[in-house]
N, C-alpha and C positions, 0 to 999 in steps of 0.2 A: 625794679625800672619806676623810681621815682612816685612813692604816694599810691602807689598805683592797687585797686582794689578789686580781687577775682574772684571774689564768693557768690555773686551774682549776676543776672546777667545786666541788670542796671546800673550795677556800680562797674562793670566790665565797658558798656559804652559810653559811661563817663573820660574814662581813661584815667590818668594821670600827668604827672608835670611833662609829660611830652606830648599830652594830647591823647584826642580816640585812639585805643588799639585793635580795634575792628572798627570794619565798616560793612554794615550789615548788608546779603548778599553778595557781597563782593571779598573771597578769603585772599584771592590774589593778590591785592591791595592792603591788606590787614597787617599792620606792626607786629600782634601776635602772632600770626604765622610764620612771617619771618622773622622772629626772633629764634622761636622753637625748633624749624627746620636746618637755621645756622650753630643751634645748637650755641646758643646766649641765654636761653631758658630752658628751663631753670637753671641757676648756678651748680658748681656740684657735680659729680659723678652722674649721679641720677638725670638718665635722658628718656622724653618721654620715647617711645615706640612707632613706629609707621603707622601702626592701625591705628593708636593712641591721635596722634598729627591727622591721619584722614577723619576721624570721627567730628575733630575741631573743628576741619575744612565744613563738612556737612551741616553743622551746627550754624557756623556763619553764611552759609550759601543759604539757608532755608530760615534765617533771620532769626537765629535764635533760639525757635520753640521749639520745647523739649518733644511735643507728640511727632514735629514733622520732623523731627531730628531721627526717633525710633522707627519713623516710616521711610526716610531714606537711605537710613546710614547702611543698613543690612539690604544687599541684593540677591537674588536667586542663584545668580554667578559664584557669589562668595558662599553661598549654605552648600551649593552643590557642592564645591571645593572643599568643605570642612567634611560633608558626607563621603567624597571619593576620598579622601585621608584617612579617615576614619572607621568607615563602615563596611565599602562597596567589598571590601575582602572577603564577607560574609553575606554579603547583601549585593553582589552584584552580576555580571555575565557569568564569570565562571564558576561561582559558590553562590547560592539564592536559601539561605538556610528561612526554614518556614516560609517558604515560597514567596519573600517578598527582594523583590528587585528597587534599589533604592536613588537611580543613577538619574529618572524622570521622572517629570512633573506629574504625569499619567500614571507610572508605576510606584509612586509614591500615595496616588490617591485610591489607585487601587488596593494596595496591599497585599498582604498574605492570609495563611493560616486566621492569623486571628484578628481579620480586619483590616481596612484602611488604616495607613501609617498616619496619615496627617489630614487634619480637619482646618479648613483654613478658617483664621481669625480666633481659634480655641487653642492656643498654645495646650493647656491643663487637658483637652478633651483626647491631643494628637498623641499617639501611641509612639511615635516617634521621636518626640517631648519628653514627654511620662518613661521613657524606657532608659535614657539616657540622666535623667533626673535621679531616677530610682538608683539607677548600676546595675539595672538588668540587660543592659544593650552597651557594650555586648558583655556577657557572663563574664565574671571575673577568673574562672578557669579557661574559657577558652581563648580570651584576650593575653593569657598569659603562655598558652600553648601558643598561640600563633603571629606573639612579640607585638600584638594591636596596640597602640596607643591609645587613650580612651580621651574623647574631648576633654576640653581643658573649660576650666567655669566659664571664660572668655568667650570661647566658641559655644557652649550652650547657649549662654546669655542670648547669641546671635541666632539662632536659629529660635528661641522663644520670641523674639522680639520681628523677627520676619513670619512667624507665623502668625503672630498675633496682630498686622498691618495687613492681613488676607495672602499671604504667600505668594506675594508677586513676581510675576513671568522676569524672563531674564530682560536685564537693565542693557541699554543703545551700548554700545563698545566706544570710546573716546579714542581719537583720530593720535594718531602715535606721534614721536617729533620727526618733523618733517627733515628729507636728505633732498639738497640742493643740488642742481646741475654744477656748483661750483666745486661741491664737495667731491662729484665725482671726477674733475680734472687732475687729481692728483695720478701719477703715471703708472701704477699699478691696479689701478681701476679701470683703465683704458684696457682694449685687444690688443695685443701685439702686433705692430706693423712689420711686412717685410722691408730689412733697409737694406740700400744700395752696399755691394760689398769695397771697402774703400780701396784705393791704391795705394801703396808703398813705395819707398825710392829702391829697396832690396828685394826685388821680385824672386830673387834665387832663394830666399827662408822662407817662401810660401810654397807649403803643400796641401792646403785646402783653406778653406775661407776663414777659418777660426784665427790662421799666421795673420791674412791680413787685418784683419780687427785688431787682434793685437800689436801686431808690427805697428799699424797705423800712431796707435796710442804712444808705444815706444819711441816714435821716430820724432813726435811730435816732441818729447822731452829730451831730445838728443841722444836716446840709448839704443841698443837693439839686444838682439838674441844673444844669452852665454852659449859658447861653445857646444858641441854635441857632449853628450853621455858616451862613454866606451861602450863600445857591445855587450858588455856581459853584465856592467849596470845596470843595462836600459834594459835588457834580457830579465834579471833579480825583479827591476822595477814592476815592468809588465808583469810578470809574473804573479806577484806578489798582490799588485792591485786587480786583476780580472779573476785569478782564482784563491788568493789567499794564501795560496803557499809558492817556498820556491823550488824553481827547478831542479832535478835530479842530474849528476852527473852526466848519465848517460843522454838529457837531454840538453844537454851544456854542451857537448862534444857535437849530438846531430846539429846543433845549431852554428858551431864554428866551422864547420863543415862545408855547410852552405855559403858559397860566395856568391850567390847569385843577387841581384840589386834589390829584389824584393824577399828579401829572405827575411828581417823583420815584419813584414805585413803579410806573408804566410803564417810566421811564428801566431801573431795575434788572431787569427783565425782558429786555426787548431785552439787557442787558450777559448773562445767565445762557443766554440762547439765543444768544448769541456763540461762534464758533467761537475766539475768542480766550479765551474764557473757561478751556477744557482745556488751553490753552497754560500759562496762568498758574497754577493750580490745579496742574497735572499737573509744574509744575516743583517745587514746594512735598513732592506727595507721590516724584517722584524724588530729593529729600532724604533724606528720610527711608527710601527705600530702598538709599540709596548708589551710586545710577549711575552709570556711565560708560562711555564709550565705548574704553576700552582696558583693559590688563589691569593695570598699575601693580605689577608685582611686580617687588622690586630693581629692574636695570635692563632687565627684559624689559617694555617697555610699549607691546606691540604693540596694534594697531589691533582691537577686536570688531568684524567683517563685518557680525554681524545684531542686534547690540545694538540698534541703533535699533526697531528691532521692537517690542520690550517698550515704550520711550518713545511710540510712535506707538499701542498698544493702553492706555495709561494716558491720553492727549489722549482717541481715540476714547469709552473707557468715561465718564470724566468730564462728555465733552459730552453723550452720551447720557441723564447722570445714572443708571449703573446703577446697584442700589440697594449699599449698602458691605458687606454682607452677601455679596453675589455677586462683591462685585469682590474682596475678600478671600479667598472660597472660589478663584476662578479663579490666583490670585497662588500661593497656597498650594499650590495640590493641580489643576490646570486638566487635568491628563492623568492624573488617576485620576476625574475626573468623569463621564467616557466614553472608551471604545478606539476611537473612530472613527478616531480620527489615525492606526493603524495601519494601515487601510486606502485613506488619502486619498490616491493621489500623482498624480493630475492630476485637475480640476476643484475642488478645493479651494476652498473659500469664505473670505471674509475674517472671518466669525463663528468660524471653526474656527481661521485663521493667529490672529487676535486671542486666541483662548482657548490654545492652546500658550506664546503670545509671551509671556504673562501670567508665566509659570513662570519669566520671565528675573528674578522681584521677588527670588529664591534663588539668582540667578547673578551677583550684583553685587561682590562681594568679588572682591581680586586674585586668579587663578587664572591662573600660566602655559601657555601652550599646549606648549611643550616646554624645559624646565630641570632640572637638576639638583635642581632645589631642590621641583621636583615631585614626588621620587621619596624625599624624606625625610619618614617619617612624623610628628614633627614640625610640619612647615608642612604637610601636609594634616589637620589634628587642628586648627590656626591656622586654617584657612579655614573648617572646620566651626564653630567655635567664634563666630567671624567673622558668621558666615550666622545663628548662636542669637542673638545680638547683635542683629542688622537686625530679626530676628523679633520679639525681645522687647521692644526699646526702643522701635518705632515702631508695634506694634500692643498691646502689654498695656502698655506703662507700667511695665516692672520690671527690675530692674538684677540680673537673674540669672546674668551672668559673672561675678558674686563667689563664686558657688560653684562655680568650676571647680575650684578647687584645694581649697577647704574648703570645711563649711557655713557659708552665708549670717551674715554679723557682726550684722545687723540685722531680716532679715525671717526667718520661717520658712522658709525652701529651705535640705535640706539636701543636700550631696554629691553626693548619688545621686540627688536629682530632677533636678540638673543633666544628670545624663549619661543619666537615663531620656527629657527632654526632647531633648536631643542624639541620639538615638537614633532619634526621629523621624525626621529629616533624613541618618543616616547611612544608612539603606537606598537613597537616590540619589546621598550623600555617601561611598560606603565610603570609609573609608580604607583599607583594606586591599586590595582590588579597585577602585582610583581610576583612573576615566575621565578624561582630558584634552577641556579645553573643544572640540579640535578634532572630537571622539567624543561632543559632547553637543549635535549639529547634528541637522533634521530636515529631510529632502528636502521641506519643502513649501512651494506657493508656489501664487498666482494662476495661470492660464494667461496671462493677457496680461503676467504678470513674465516666466512663460518665457518666451513670446515676444519681449520684448523685450532679454533677454539673450542670445537663440540671434541674433538680426538684428546687434546689434552686434558680437559673437563670431563669425560668417560670415565676414565677411572677412580677421580676423586670423587665424583659424584655417586660412585658403587661402595665408597670406603665412608661418605658420610652419611648413604643410607644404612650399611651396616652400623654405623658408630648409633645412628638414633633408632635403630632397632634394638640395639642392646641397650640403651640406656632406657627406653620404654619398657622393657621386659625388669630393669633394676627397679623403675618405678609402680610398675603396675601394682604389688601386693599394697602400696601404699594410696595408691588411689584406691584400693578395693575397701580399705577402710575409714576415709574420708572422701567420699562421693562428693561432688561439687566445687571440689578447689582446684586451683589451675598448678601447672604442674612445681612451677615456681616457689609456688605459697604451700605445697607438699614439702618441699627442700628448707623451708624455714621451721616450719613445723616440726621437722621429725628431724636432726640431727646427724643419726648416722645415717640416710636417707641422703644428707649434702653431701658427707664424706666419700660413700659410693659415687655418688655422681660427679663429684669433682673430675676426677681424671676423665672422664667420658667428654667433659664441656671444655674440657683444656684439648682432649683430641679434637672436636670438632672442631673447636675454633681454629686451630694451625692448621688442619685440612682445608677450612673453610675461604683462610688468608690464601692458599692456594688457587684456589681458582679464578680461571683469567675470565676478567668482564666480555659482556657483548662487545664485539667491536663497532661500537654507535659513532655519530658522528656529533662534535659541538655546532651548534646552528644558530643564528638570530631570526626570526619570524615575528611577525607581528599578533596581536591580540586579534581576536578574531572581532570584538567590538570594544576598540578603546575608548578608553574616557575621554574627557573633554581636558583641555589644559590653560596653563595661566601663565601670565606676568607674576613672578613673585616679588613683590618689593622687598627691595634690598637684599635680596636673594634668599630670604627668610622662608623656608620651605614650607610654612603654614600661612606665611604673608601675600595672602593670594589678590592680587589685584583683577584686572580683565582678563576674560578668557581669549586665550590666541589660537588662532589656524597654523599651519605649518608653512614655513616660508623660508624665504633663501635670504641674505642682507640685501635691503633698498638699494642701498648705493650701486649696486650693479644691474637695474634698472635703466636699459637703453637700446634703442633701437637695432644695432646689433647684436645683439644677443636674446635667444629665445626666451621667454620666460616659463619658471619654474611651474609645470602642471599637473599632483597629482593626477593620478585616473588608474583605479584599481585595475591589473590587469585579469584579475579573475578573482572568484568568490572568497572572503576569509582573510585578507589581505588590503592595504588600504595604496598602495600605492607610490608611496610616500616616499620611500628608501630609493625607489628604482626612479622615481621624479626627479630628485637629488642628485644622482648618478649621471642619468641622460642630459641633467644639463650642468654639470663638471665638465662633463668629458666634449662640449659641442667645440668644435675645431678653433673656435676664435675666443675662447673665455680668458678673461683678462689673466688670471693664476695658476690654472691648472697645469698648462706646458712649462711654464716657466718657472715653476717652485721645483717640478720634475728633471729641469735639465740643471736650474742649477743645484741640486741633487748631486747630480752627477760629476759636474765639474768641482765641488769643492770635495770628493771622494778621491780625485783623480788628480787633481791642484793643489788642495792644502786649506784651500781658503773658496767660499762662494763666490759668484760672481755680486749677486749680492751678499755680504758678509751675513750678515744677521736672517739664516735659511729657513727660520719659522717666522719671520716677521716685514713682511712685505711693504708694510702701512706705516705712517706720518713716522713715529716712534722709530722704526728700524731704518738701517743704514742703508744710503742710497747703491744703485749697481756702480761699479768701477767701468763696468763697458757695458752702459744700458742698447747701445747698437749690437752690440755680439750678443747677450741675454735674450735681445729679440730675435733676431736670424737663428741660434740655437733653437727659439720656442716653435716656430713658425716650420723649420725644416724638421723637428721633430714630428710634428702633425702631415708634414707633407709626405714623407717617410713611412707613414703608416703608423706611428705613433712605435714605431721599431726601438727598444732601448739598446739593442747590440749595434743598430745603425751609430744612433749616440755614441758609444763606448767607442766604434771604430774611429768616427772621427777626431774623437780626442785624442786618443792612444796615439793615432798616428801622425799628428801634426808633428811640426818643427816644434812648438812650445814645448811639447811633453818630452822630445827627444832630449831638453838641455840637460847641462850638466848643474849640478847644484852646489857648485864652488864658488864662495863669496869672497870677494875685495871689498875694500875698505871704498872706493868709489861709488860700487855699488850698493852697498849699505847707505851710504850717504843719500845716495838718490832717489832709492825707493826700500826704506827700511823696513815696512811689511809686507814687500813682495806682493803688493796688490797690484803692479803693473806686467808682471811676469816676467821679468827679464833672467829668469833663473827658475832652474825647479826647486820648491822646497824640501826640503831633508825633511823626514818624517818618520817617529817614532810609529812602530808598530803597533795596531791596536791590542787588546788582550786576547784575541780569538784570533790574530793570523799570528802574535808571538808564539800560543798555545800548537797551534795547527803547522808550524815552521819548525817548530824542534819535535815534534812526534814525525814530520817528514826526514829529518837530518840523521836523525836516529833509526828511521828504518822501522819505526812502532804504528805510524799512521795504518789503522783500518781502513779501507777504503768502501764500506758498506754504505748504500744510501738507505735514507728513508727509515721509516717504522719508529716504533716505539722508544722514548730516551735512554740511555743510558745513564744508570742510577750513579750517582754521589756516595762518599762513605767518609765519617767524622770520625776521625784519628782521635785516640785519648787525647793526643795535645793542642787539639780541637782543629788541627788542619783541614780542611775540606777537601779531597780529593778526587778521580774521579775511578771508576772501577775500570779495569780492562778488559775484553774479552779475548779470546783464542788469536784471535789475529793481532790484539796490540790494542790500540784505545781509538776509537773517535773518533773524530772532527769535532768541536767546540759546539758547532750550532746544535750537534745533537748529544749533549751533554744535559743530564734533567737541569732546569733552571730555574731554581727553588730559590724565591725572592729572601728566605728570611737565612739560607745557608748556600749560599752563590758556593763556587769552587773557589779555593784561596788563593790561588794565582792568578785566576780571571779577576777576580774584586781588586788585586791590588793593583792591579792595571785596568783599572778603569773602567772594567764592566758595568754599563749604568745599569741602574737601581731603576725600574719601570714605574717613574711617580710622576704622569701615568705613561711615559712615552721617553724617548730620547731621538732627538732630532738633530743632534752635533753631539760628536763624544767630548769629553772634557781628557786633555793629556796631563796630567799632575806628573810630578817630579818628588818623590818621595823614599825614604829610608826603608820602609814596608817590600819596596819592590826590588832592591838589592837584594835584602835577607830573605826574599823569596826563594829567589834564581840563586842564593849561595847555599841556605840550609832547607830549603824545600825537598821534601821527599821528592816531587814528581820528577824535579829537575834533576838532583844525582843518580836517579831512576835513570833516566832517558841519556844521561852521560852515560853511564855505563853500558848499556844498548849500544848503544854510537860505536862507544868504543870496540867493542864486541864484533859489529859487522863491519868495521876498518879492517881488523886484525883480518878477518875471512877475507875478505877483498884483496889486503895487502900482504898478507901471511907476516915474513920475517922484515917486510924492506920499511923500515924506519920514515926513510924519505919520501915514501908511497904513503904511508899512513898518513903525515902531513899536509899532503897534496889532497888527499881523500876526504880529510876532515874539513878543507878549506872550501873544497867543491859543495860538499852538502850544506855548510853553515853560511858560507858568502857567498855561493856561483862565481868563484874565481880560484887561481891557482896561486899559490903562495910566492912570495920574491923570494930569490938565494936569502939574504938576512931573515927572512920570518922563517924559512925551513931549518937555520942553524937554532934560532931561538926555539923553536919548537923541539928541535930536539935534543936542547939542554934542560928545557923545561921537563920533560918525558925524564930524562936523566936523574935530575933534582927531585922527581914525584917517584923515582921509582927507589933510591934509595931511604924516601919515610915509610918505606911498606913490611920492612921486614919484621922489626919490632913490635908492629901492630899486629901481623899474620900470624907473630909466637904468641902473641896475648890471644889472638881469634881462637887459635889452633882449630882451624877450619881442615875438614879430608882433602880438599882443594890443593892441588901442587903449588907451592907457594910461591916457587919462582914465576911458573905460569902465571896465578894470580897476581902475583905483584907486577909483571908486564901487563897485565890487565887494565889492574885499577890504577897504574901510573899514566897509562893512557885514557883513562875513562877521567881522570883529573886533569887531565890539558884541555879534555872535550866539555867539560864542564865550565873550563876557563873560558873557551871560545864560546859556549853559549849565554854566558854572562859580559861579554862583550858588546860596548855599542854600535859595535860593526855591524853584528847581529841582531840586533833589535830596532834598528832604524831601517828606516829604505833611504836609499840616495838617489 
């Protein structure tokens, strides 16, 4: 910077060729600060840290006097944050080693068994500082065991400087970035208003207000609806949309026999009442929640033993049409709605278990049970940040994560607002007094569940007791020879004992692995005494800025919306999450209802009214039908937040009943189908494809709820699901393990939860065809499908072709398709004799050839585009 000397205050004040670089007492107008903040100084890759820049700011603002810098640079807020990050794991609310609590000024002065931890003005006499400098706090062995990070040299110096200046109390909190009335004018930050239903030219196409809004847009462009899809196309479409499985031949026949005007509407009611509805739409919600049955943290992919209870809660809640506002409240703060869970040890009801399991919504991101990484403050902060992302993207439709490191560049969300929102969750996910997943379980179960576990474990416990007695008898003579040694020490010391005990240890381990765990519930509950939380400069987990209290983004402050006001509902909890849940579920909240109905619309019509379903902010895409979105949002609330009511409106509209046929003129007028002049042709998602294959083949085990079905990794690395006695359970009940997903589902874009999925991507890659053609599950299901078709049609090959079409496509084949099918089976039949002669199996070759030829045909049908697409 042009002959500038930065070695002493006098030279700095003099400046260089560009004049003075600092203005004493005014860091905001000092050129030096501007240069380092914009990273023009120093040159090269080495840049100053946020903490170093702040030290320079203080130095300038205090007229560059070293003594003043030391006095003002470190505040109690910053020291408290350092102690929380490094020390309160052993000296906090949960653990008070040596009787010492370091969370408050009073408790530091009081000290523990060794006396006061703090002597203001005298660092060398303060045990807090001395033990850190001497490496005695925390003790090295305990630090390694607890995975605690030691204070850095810079942090230790800050503690010294703070004590040296008298250990001053908390500094005043600076005001955050202002959010103006103009900032709040953006459409999605305003409560939805009820629009007037528009009039259209062709009223004959209006079945409900949805059609009026859609047609009004189409007619303005000189367009109208496409012709209606045929009855069976529409039947398959609505079955797959509402239940995720196709209709059976019997259900197709019943529908075709019903010629009443409201046959379709009555079918919709049957599907909404089906238990399969909750399974289908439960999968959509689990995507948004980021659900997984395993931790998936680095190499730690341990199974979450009780995660399935949250999955079952979601399915039950949707089947019961639980109002969406209550659905959210239970997931965000089910534990704070009542303290009845604290008293229920026996006689627990399913309702109570479900309400507590609902808090699993905020327990979905990777969180290892026991690993070194869990002790790192950075990883704990990442877990909190990912839960904030799950909540904000799925419920609020906002990209608040952008404000973790700096003020949001597009939306009026200051960095301080991000940490206020984060503080709501940190009362439960306290990064400074962390609870590992195995300490976030509740002893809560149905009496019947406990009895099943007890009965299963009774013979195993007897075996364990006998084996332990046998082991004790073997060890006894050696114990008498060398008293005082532990059993494992005796087995090193005496090799002959080790050999005798080895077999018994192996048997014990095998039996203990079979013991069923107690049927607990994974929950999220507050720490009784939460820590103080801070703005983190640039998102650095130890870049402590000013303290923050809990709160919601300031952009939502308006007279129409009740403010966020936490009140503890009972002792031992903060009420912060309950206040958030109540704030979010106000009838006139700008985002909650809009985001929910937009998600439903996207999953029924292939594209959201707001195409960026997780981003309703300024950087997202605007709504194609803003009036329709607001009408749906207000209608949703007026109908008691009933999700089934909204499904009913959407799937009974004329818009939903359109054909998906595309003409050149229509493509030119509306290439993305944003105006909905036709129905979108969509490929099945992974779970619908798998479940449809199970249904078509007759291998669907309809058992609801319970522990997930295990997957199996074959020698060729294909991951398949294990069968039950009744077949295969639906994909929602398959063990969703992050590092070993089921291969077929993975190939067809089952999402990796990082941390959640608000919208599925649909790729078209070669591995999909390879899995369907060569995967073991597809071929096994084709053989089973052929077997059931032979059972039903006996020797009538034409009837066999018809049944295959009904099972796979929900329609009957044309005459040409029957002829093609018969020829294909004949050709396949010719290929099998040579293969069967080589295999030399015990089954009759003629019969087996007929069966396998039909299986080839079924396999080809399951591999077709018509099967895997929803028309």
